[in-house]
C-alpha positions as CSV (number, residue, x, y, z in Angstrom):
1,M,20.1,-3.9,27.7
2,H,22.0,-5.1,24.7
3,L,24.6,-8.2,26.5
4,G,27.7,-6.5,26.1
5,E,26.6,-3.4,28.0
6,E,25.1,-5.9,30.5
7,S,28.8,-7.6,31.1
8,S,30.7,-4.0,31.4
9,L,27.8,-2.7,34.2
10,S,29.0,-6.3,35.7
11,K,32.2,-5.6,35.3
12,V,31.8,-2.5,36.9
13,N,29.6,-3.6,39.8
14,L,32.4,-6.1,40.9
15,K,35.3,-3.5,41.0
16,N,33.1,-1.1,43.1
17,G,32.3,-4.4,45.5
18,L,35.8,-4.8,46.0
19,I,36.8,-1.6,46.5
20,Q,33.9,-1.6,49.5
21,R,35.1,-4.7,50.8
22,Y,39.1,-3.5,50.8
23,A,37.4,-0.1,52.1
24,R,35.8,-2.2,55.3
25,L,38.9,-4.6,55.7
26,S,40.7,-0.9,56.2
27,G,38.2,0.4,58.4
28,F,38.6,-3.0,60.7
29,L,42.4,-2.5,60.5
30,Y,42.9,0.7,61.6
31,L,40.0,-0.4,64.9
32,A,42.7,-3.2,65.2
33,I,45.8,-1.1,65.0
34,I,44.6,1.1,67.6
35,L,43.8,-1.5,70.1
36,I,46.5,-3.4,70.1
37,A,48.7,-0.6,70.3
38,I,46.9,0.5,73.4
39,L,47.1,-2.7,74.9
40,N,51.3,-2.8,74.3
41,T,51.1,0.8,75.7
42,S,48.6,0.0,78.6
43,L,49.7,-3.1,79.8
44,I,52.8,-4.3,78.5
45,D,55.2,-1.8,76.1
46,T,58.4,-2.2,76.0
47,G,59.2,1.6,76.3
48,I,57.6,1.7,79.6
49,F,59.3,-1.3,80.4
50,Y,62.5,0.3,79.6
51,E,62.3,3.6,81.9
52,S,60.9,1.9,85.0
53,H,63.0,-1.4,85.0
54,T,66.4,-0.6,87.6
55,F,69.1,-1.7,85.1
56,G,71.9,-1.9,88.4
57,S,69.6,-4.6,89.4
58,S,71.6,-8.1,89.6
59,V,69.0,-10.6,88.1
60,L,66.8,-9.4,85.3
61,P,63.2,-10.8,86.5
62,L,61.5,-13.8,84.9
63,E,58.3,-11.9,84.7
64,D,60.3,-8.5,83.1
65,A,62.0,-11.0,80.4
66,F,58.6,-12.5,79.5
67,I,57.0,-8.7,79.9
68,L,59.3,-7.5,76.9
69,R,59.1,-10.6,75.0
70,I,55.0,-10.4,75.0
71,G,55.7,-6.7,73.8
72,A,57.6,-7.0,71.0
73,A,55.1,-10.2,69.5
74,V,52.2,-7.6,69.9
75,E,54.2,-5.0,67.9
76,L,55.2,-7.5,65.4
77,F,51.6,-8.7,64.7
78,M,50.7,-4.7,65.0
79,Y,53.0,-3.9,62.3
80,A,51.9,-6.8,60.3
81,A,48.1,-5.2,60.3
82,V,49.9,-2.0,59.3
83,L,51.1,-3.8,56.0
84,G,47.6,-5.1,55.4
85,L,46.1,-2.0,56.1
86,S,48.5,-0.4,53.2
87,W,47.7,-2.5,50.4
88,A,43.9,-2.6,51.3
89,L,44.5,1.4,50.9
90,Y,46.2,1.1,47.9
91,I,43.5,-0.9,46.4
92,V,41.1,0.7,47.7
93,L,42.7,4.2,46.2
94,R,44.3,3.0,43.2
95,E,41.4,3.9,41.2
96,M,41.4,7.2,41.7
97,D,45.3,8.4,41.6
98,E,47.0,4.9,41.0
99,R,50.7,6.9,41.2
100,L,49.3,8.7,44.6
101,A,48.0,5.6,46.1
102,L,51.3,3.6,45.4
103,L,53.6,6.2,46.8
104,G,51.6,6.2,49.7
105,F,51.7,2.4,50.0
106,I,55.5,2.9,49.8
107,F,55.8,4.4,52.9
108,R,53.5,2.8,54.8
109,A,54.9,-0.4,53.6
110,A,57.9,1.1,54.6
111,E,56.6,2.0,58.3
112,A,55.7,-1.2,59.1
113,I,59.0,-3.0,57.4
114,L,61.3,-0.4,59.9
115,G,58.9,-1.2,62.4
116,G,58.9,-4.4,62.4
117,I,63.1,-4.7,62.3
118,S,62.7,-2.2,65.3
119,T,61.2,-5.3,67.3
120,I,64.3,-7.2,67.3
121,L,66.0,-4.6,69.7
122,P,64.1,-6.0,73.1
123,F,65.4,-9.5,72.1
124,L,68.5,-7.7,72.0
125,L,68.1,-5.9,75.7
126,I,66.5,-9.6,77.2
127,S,70.0,-11.6,75.7
128,F,72.2,-8.2,76.8
129,L,70.5,-8.3,80.3
130,E,70.7,-12.0,80.8
131,Q,74.5,-12.5,79.9
132,G,74.9,-9.5,82.2
133,V,73.6,-11.7,85.3
134,S,75.8,-14.4,83.8
135,K,79.0,-12.3,84.1
136,G,78.6,-11.2,87.3
137,A,80.9,-8.2,87.8
138,G,80.7,-7.7,84.3
139,G,77.3,-7.7,84.0
140,S,77.3,-4.1,85.3
141,F,78.2,-2.6,81.8
142,I,75.4,-4.2,80.5
143,Y,72.7,-3.2,82.7
144,D,74.7,0.5,83.0
145,V,75.6,1.0,79.7
146,V,74.5,-1.7,77.0
147,A,70.9,-1.8,77.6
148,P,70.2,1.9,78.1
149,S,71.6,2.4,74.7
150,L,69.3,0.1,73.1
151,S,66.4,2.1,74.8
152,G,67.3,5.0,73.0
153,V,68.2,3.5,69.6
154,R,64.8,2.3,70.1
155,G,63.1,5.1,70.8
156,I,64.8,6.7,67.8
157,S,63.9,3.8,65.4
158,L,60.3,5.2,66.5
159,D,60.5,8.2,65.7
160,I,62.2,6.9,62.4
161,V,59.1,5.0,61.8
162,L,56.8,8.4,62.6
163,F,58.1,10.0,59.8
164,F,56.8,7.5,57.1
165,V,53.7,7.2,59.1
166,G,53.4,10.5,58.6
167,I,54.0,10.6,55.2
168,G,52.3,8.0,53.7
169,G,48.9,8.6,56.1
170,S,48.8,12.6,54.8
171,I,48.7,11.0,51.4
172,F,46.0,8.4,51.7
173,L,43.9,10.6,53.3
174,Y,44.2,13.4,50.6
175,I,43.0,10.7,47.6
176,F,40.4,10.8,50.2
177,Y,40.1,14.4,50.2
178,K,40.5,15.1,46.5
179,Y,37.8,12.7,45.7
180,R,35.4,13.1,48.0
181,C,35.3,9.7,49.1
182,V,35.0,10.8,52.7
183,P,33.2,13.7,53.9
184,R,36.1,16.2,53.3
185,L,36.2,17.6,56.8
186,L,37.1,14.4,58.2
187,S,40.3,13.7,55.5
188,I,41.3,17.6,56.1
189,W,41.0,16.1,60.3
190,G,43.1,13.1,59.1
191,V,45.8,15.1,56.8
192,I,46.5,17.6,59.6
193,T,46.1,15.0,62.4
194,Y,49.1,13.0,59.7
195,L,51.1,16.6,59.5
196,S,51.5,16.6,63.3
197,M,52.8,13.0,63.3
198,M,55.4,13.8,60.9
199,T,56.0,17.1,63.1
200,L,56.3,14.8,66.0
201,S,59.0,12.8,64.5
202,F,61.3,15.6,63.5
203,I,61.0,17.3,66.5
204,S,61.8,14.1,68.6
205,L,64.6,13.6,66.3
206,I,65.7,17.1,66.8
207,Y,64.8,18.0,70.5
208,P,65.1,14.3,72.2
209,V,64.3,16.5,75.5
210,H,60.8,17.7,74.9
211,P,57.6,19.0,77.0
212,T,55.7,14.6,77.1
213,W,52.7,16.5,76.6
214,I,53.5,17.0,73.0
215,E,53.5,13.7,72.9
216,S,50.5,12.8,74.8
217,A,48.4,15.3,72.5
218,L,49.3,14.4,69.2
219,Y,49.1,11.2,70.1
220,G,46.0,11.0,71.4
221,S,44.7,12.7,68.4
222,G,46.2,10.3,66.2
223,A,44.4,7.4,68.2
224,L,40.7,9.5,68.1
225,F,40.8,10.4,64.3
226,E,42.3,6.8,63.3
227,C,38.9,5.7,65.3
228,V,36.4,7.4,64.1
229,F,38.4,7.0,60.2
230,G,38.0,3.5,60.4
231,L,34.2,3.2,62.2
232,W,33.1,5.3,59.7
233,L,35.1,2.5,56.6
234,M,33.6,-0.3,58.4
235,A,30.0,1.0,58.5
236,K,30.3,3.3,55.1
237,G,32.9,2.2,52.7
238,V,33.5,5.1,50.4
239,D,31.5,7.0,47.9
240,L,32.9,6.3,44.2
241,S,30.6,8.6,42.9
242,N,34.0,11.0,42.2
243,M,36.2,8.2,40.9
244,P,37.2,9.0,37.3
245,M,36.7,6.4,34.8
246,S,39.7,3.8,34.6
247,P,40.2,0.4,33.0
248,Y,38.9,-2.8,34.9
249,K,41.1,-4.2,37.0
250,Q,40.9,-7.6,37.7
251,P,40.3,-8.5,41.8
252,L,43.5,-9.8,43.5
């Protein structure tokens, strides 16, 4: 084998190794995000707190404010992980279709940024509720109007975030499907899952009052897919045999 051929082979191996490392990182982040989301939903989800809290009470319990702060901090960490996942998937898939991979990254990054910004709402809620405590009679307006309104705005913001989840996720899984990076049945499941997330976003924005089983079913199936997909990427990586020829890119 000539020196030039050895050098080219070394570059290909280095590039493929980089892709596989990012693929396994993507799998880990999928699982980490689901774990954080389940933790937040089960224990300290701020949305559950909003619905269960009695806004007419005269005092915001210290432990409730603490739960809100933890919930917001956990969500912020989750959206940081989403941004990392978006970048890792872009690195994996840019060798297949760079333009589509970039488009998928933009939408998933928008999800992370908008979701991160939405975490300011729990802190606003805490501030308003604490102000309501200190203002005495005037605090009833804070509890009865402002706090529930912030809760509603937060719900709408998360529905908008879900729209970006659906588009970005569908684009990434379409690339996985097109180039057979993972089993096609897994890719099809993913595309259907993310399209259903986008559909749920529209339903929630247009018909805010809808059967809760719809959300439970779609969120549950989405979480199951991301767990399975994350485990697959961690264990198997991606199949690069169908990767189109492209110029070598330096590792980042």
